N, C-alpha and C positions, 0 to 999 in steps of 0.2 A: 337527662342522660349524662352520666359521668364521662368526661373526656380527659385525655392527657393534655399537657400544656400546648402541644402542637397539633391537636386534632383528635380524631378517633383512634382507639386501640383495637386492631382488627386481627383475627386469626384466620388463616387460610388452611383448610383441611380437604384432602381428596385427591390432590395431584401426586405424582410419583416423586419427582424432584424438580427443583429449579436451582440454577439455570439448566434447562434441558429442552430438547425438541423431540422427546419420546412420543408425544402425542398432542392432540389439540388442547387437552385440559392443561398440560404443562405450559403451553404457549400462552393460553388465556391467563393463567395465574401469574405468570411472569409479567405480562403486559399490564395487568391490573395493579399488581403489587408495586412494581417499579414506579408507575405513575402516581399511585396513592402516596408513596413516600415523598415524592417530589412535591406533592400538594400539601405536605405537612402532617400526614397521618403516620401512625406507627403500625407496621405490619409484621406479624410473625408468620412465617411459612413453615408448615409441618411437613417436612420431607420424609419419605419413607426409605428405610434401608431395603436392600434386596438387589436382584440382578437387573442391569439395564437392558434395554432392547438390544438386539444383535447389532454390533457395529458401533455402539456409543460408549465404549468403555472409558475413553479418555474423558468425556464429559461427565460420566458417572463418577469416576474417581475424584474429579474436581468438586462436584456437587456434594459427594459424601463427606468430604473433609472440611467443608465450609461451616462457619458459625455465623457469617454475615455475608450478604451479597447486595451491593448497591443500596445500602441503608436498610435492607430487609433482614430481620433476625431469622436465622435458619435453625430450626429445631428438628433434629433427625430422630425418628421413631424406629426402634429396632423391631423386626418382625421375623416370622418364619420365612424360609426361602421358597416354600411351596406357593405357587401362584394364587390359588384360591384362599389359603389361609393368610397369605401375605396381606391382602386387601382388608380382610375382616379384622385381623389383629391390629393392623395399623390404624384403622379408623377408630377402633375401640380405645386403644392406648392414647392416640392423639386427642380424642375427646376427653378422656380422663385427665390428661395433662392440661388441656385447655381450660378445664373447670377452675383451675387455680391461677389463671393468667390475668384475671381482672379485665377481661375484654369488654368493649362496648358491643361487639358483635362477633359471632363465629360464622364464617362463610364456608359452607360445605359445597364441594364440587363433585358432580357425577352421582348416579343413583346408588351405587354400592355404599360409599361413605355416608350417604344420607340416612342409612339405616340407624345411625347413632344419634340422630337429632332429638329423639325423645328424651335423651339424658339431660342435655342442657335445658330442654323445654320444661322438664319437671322442676328444675331449679330456677325457672323464670329468667333464664339468660336469653338474650336476643339471638336469633339465628336467621340466616339467609341461605337458601339453597339454589344452586344453579344446576339445572338438568341439561347436560350437554348433548343428550340424545337418549333415546329409549334403548338403553344398553341391553336389556333383557332380550331384545330382538336379534342381537348379534350372534351369528352362528358359531362363533368360537367358544361360547359358553355352553356347558352341559346343563342338564335339567335342574340340578340342585343350585348351581350358580345362577341360572336364569331366575329361579324362584326367589333367591336372595336379593337379586337386583330389583325384581318386581316389588319385593317387600320394602326395599329402600325407597322406591318410588312412592309407595303408599304412605310411608312415614313422612316423606317430604311434603306430600300433598296435605297431610293432616296436621302436621305440627310446625313446619317452618313458618316463621313470622312473615317472611317474604319469599316468594318463589319466582325465580327467573328462568325463562326458556329462551332458546336461541332462534326459534323459527315459529311462524304463525301456525304451522301444521301441528307442532307439539303444544302450542298454546291452546288450540282447539281441542286437542286430545285431553288435556287436563280438565278442561271445562266440561266435556262430555262424559269423561270417565269418572271424575271425582267431584264435579261441581265446584272446582277450585279455580279461581281467577289467578292467572300467572302473568307476570310482567314480561313483555317481549323486549329484550335487550340483546340484539344480535352482536356478534363479535365485530371487532374493528380490524383495520389493516392500515399500514403506513405506506406511503408512496415509496417505491423501490427504485434505486438507480441501476440501470442496466450495465452489465459487465460484458467485456469481449469474451471470445471463446478460448483464450490462451490456456487457461487451467484445464478445461476438459479436452482440449485438443491434445495437449501434452500427455494427459493421463489415459484418455479413452479413445483418442483419434476422432473425436466429435467436432464438427464445425457448425457454424451458424446455419440454421434451417435444414440440417442433415438428418434430423431425428424427430420422432414422436415421443413425447414424454409422459410417463406415469410416475408421479412422485407422491407417495403416501405409505402408510403402514401396509405391510404385506399380510393382510388378514382377509378371510373369505368375503366379508361384507363389502369390501372395497371393489369387488368384481373384476379383479385382475385376470382371472381365468377367461372371462368373456373377451377381454381385450386381446389376449394372446391368440385365442381362437379366431377372432375377427381379423387380426393382423395377418395371420397365416393364410387368410383367404384372398388377400389383395396383392397385386403385383406392384411393388414399389422398391426403389433403391434406397429409400430412407430406412434408418434403423429404428427399432423400438427400444427406448431406454427405460429400464425399470429401476427406480431409485427408492430405497426405503428399507427399514428393518422390520423384523417380525415382532409379534407380541403374543406370547403364549400360543403360538400357532406353528410350531416346528414342522408338523406333518404337512400342513398346507404349503409352507415355504419349500419343503422338499419336492412336493408335487409341481410347484411353479418352476423350480429349477430344472426339473426333468423336462417339462414342456418347453422351457426356454432353450435348453440344450439341443433341441431338435431343429432350431432355426438359427443359422449363423448371423442373421440380421439383428438378433435380440441381444442387448447388453444389460447385464445386471450389475449395478454399482455397489449395492449394499447401502447402508445408512450414510448419508452425506450431510455436511454442514459447512458454514463459513463461506469462503471464496468459491469453493466447488459448488455449493448449493446455489449461490447467486449466479454463477456462470451458467449452470445447467438450466435454470429458469429463464435466463436472459436470451438464450439462443435456440430454443426449441421452435420447430415449425408449428407444432400443435401439441396442446396439453389435453390429455384424456382422463376423465374420472368416471368410471363405469359403475358407481356404487349401487348396491341394493339398499343399504341403510346408511344414513348420515345424521349427525346432529346439526352442526353448521361447519362445513369443511374449510378449515383454515388453509389447507394446501390449495384449494380452488381460489380463495381470496388472494393468496400470494401469487398464483399463476396469473390471474387477471391484473394484479398490480404491476407485474413485470411486462404487461402488454402482450400477453399470449392470446392467440386464438384458442378457444376452449371448446371441447366436445364432451358433454356430460350426460349421464342418464337422466331421465325425466322425472325422477322422484321429486316430491314437493320441495325438499330442503335444498336441492341443487337448483331447481328452476327458480326458486325464490331469490337466490343469490344472483344468478346471471341475468335475469330479465330477458331482454331481447339482444343482449350483447354476446351471446354464445349460441352454439348449436346443441340441441338435445336429441337423444335417440331413445327408443323404447327400452325401459329397464330390462336387462337380461336377454335382449334380442340380439344375438350375435350377427345375424344377417343385416339388420338395420344399422348396427354399429359399423359393420364393414362397409356398407353402402355410404354412410355419412362420412367415414374416413376417406374413402376413395373420392368422393365429391369434393372435399376440402383439399385433398392432394392434387386433384386435377384442375382446381380453380384457385390458383394462388392469389388472384385479385380479390376474391371473396374472403379468403383467410386474412389477407392484409387489411381489409376493411374492418373485420372484427378486432384485429390488433389495435388499430388506430383509436378505437373507442373504449377499449376494455379498461385501461388504467385510470383514466379520468373518471369514468363512470363508477368504478368500484371504490376508489379512494374518496370520492365525494359522498357516496352512499353509506359507507361504513368507516367510522372514525373512532380510534381508541379513546381520545380525550372525551368524546361524547359518552362513550360506554362508561368510563370512570365517573363522570359527573352524574349520570343516571343511577349508577350503582351506589355511590356514596349517599345520594338522596334517599335511596331505599334503606340503607343502613340507619339513617337518622329517623326514618319513618317506621322501621321494624318494631312490631309490637304495639303500635299505637291504634291499630284497627284490625278488625277481623277480616281477613282476606278471602274467606270462603263466601260463596254466593248463597 
């Protein structure tokens, strides 16, 4: 395998932009790329042009103008502004550009961009694909978009030299659906230092333990509508804080805003980052993630790393992350969600017990340095063996 003087030469394709917190894919690419550069590898990140998620314009403007970030070369690919065409055109143009980059490996992220893996495959270029989740299941995508995402999934299963998945549930899916063995490499998390409530007290009037937190993208598959319905069924003086931006889901965001406006206890912050993000994670009484669909939820890892008591839907991807260090409710069951929330609100000693064990458990189980080591090992192995069973 040809290498640069300082290690492998790697292309990252599939994220929107780095640096950015627009979604889990962006966080993963950021964490991998920055650590790989520190380990002596050269990484080119193919950012896409286009609109940021609502509320992240400052970060978007910064990312859009960058040519380099923490040793990573940033290559920005122009695209159409239309959401569906944006992803397709981006992944095609990024792939064509990468063909001339003399890379040791091209690492594709997410099912949509994986639709282009067949191109470097034809040219015998090494490829690695990370499936962050079964994106075609997400309700925000229409029929045509879902079919395209499913096509990207099939291409990844057939042509990627190495296939990475973030959960054992998805690993089993690829084996049963395609007879393809995928490598299970879950995301990592770093231990977080807790912050006091000064920032959120000054901006939102929130104090320590005075609120229940939902922090994720405001998209249908995250199940926020279940949480609002359940919250409105319980008698509590605590607030429900909804933090996050939307992603191609303006109609859903409008519906959520309407529901939230009916209850003065609900606070919507929009997209947050930096000191505000750290403070809001650090001081919640309870973090709730009521998802219908997940890949591997970065926000849940972060919530646990801050020592939060967490209440999550019982889908396999959530349950696999939390083990016995959080409380699960039946997916989509508003009554069960309301009952579990009430139980944790009425029993602060139980909530405290979950808090005490959450951070140490999650940070020992999921480590970014381990993720990078395993991923680079796959880069070096890519193409040496047939990964299909």
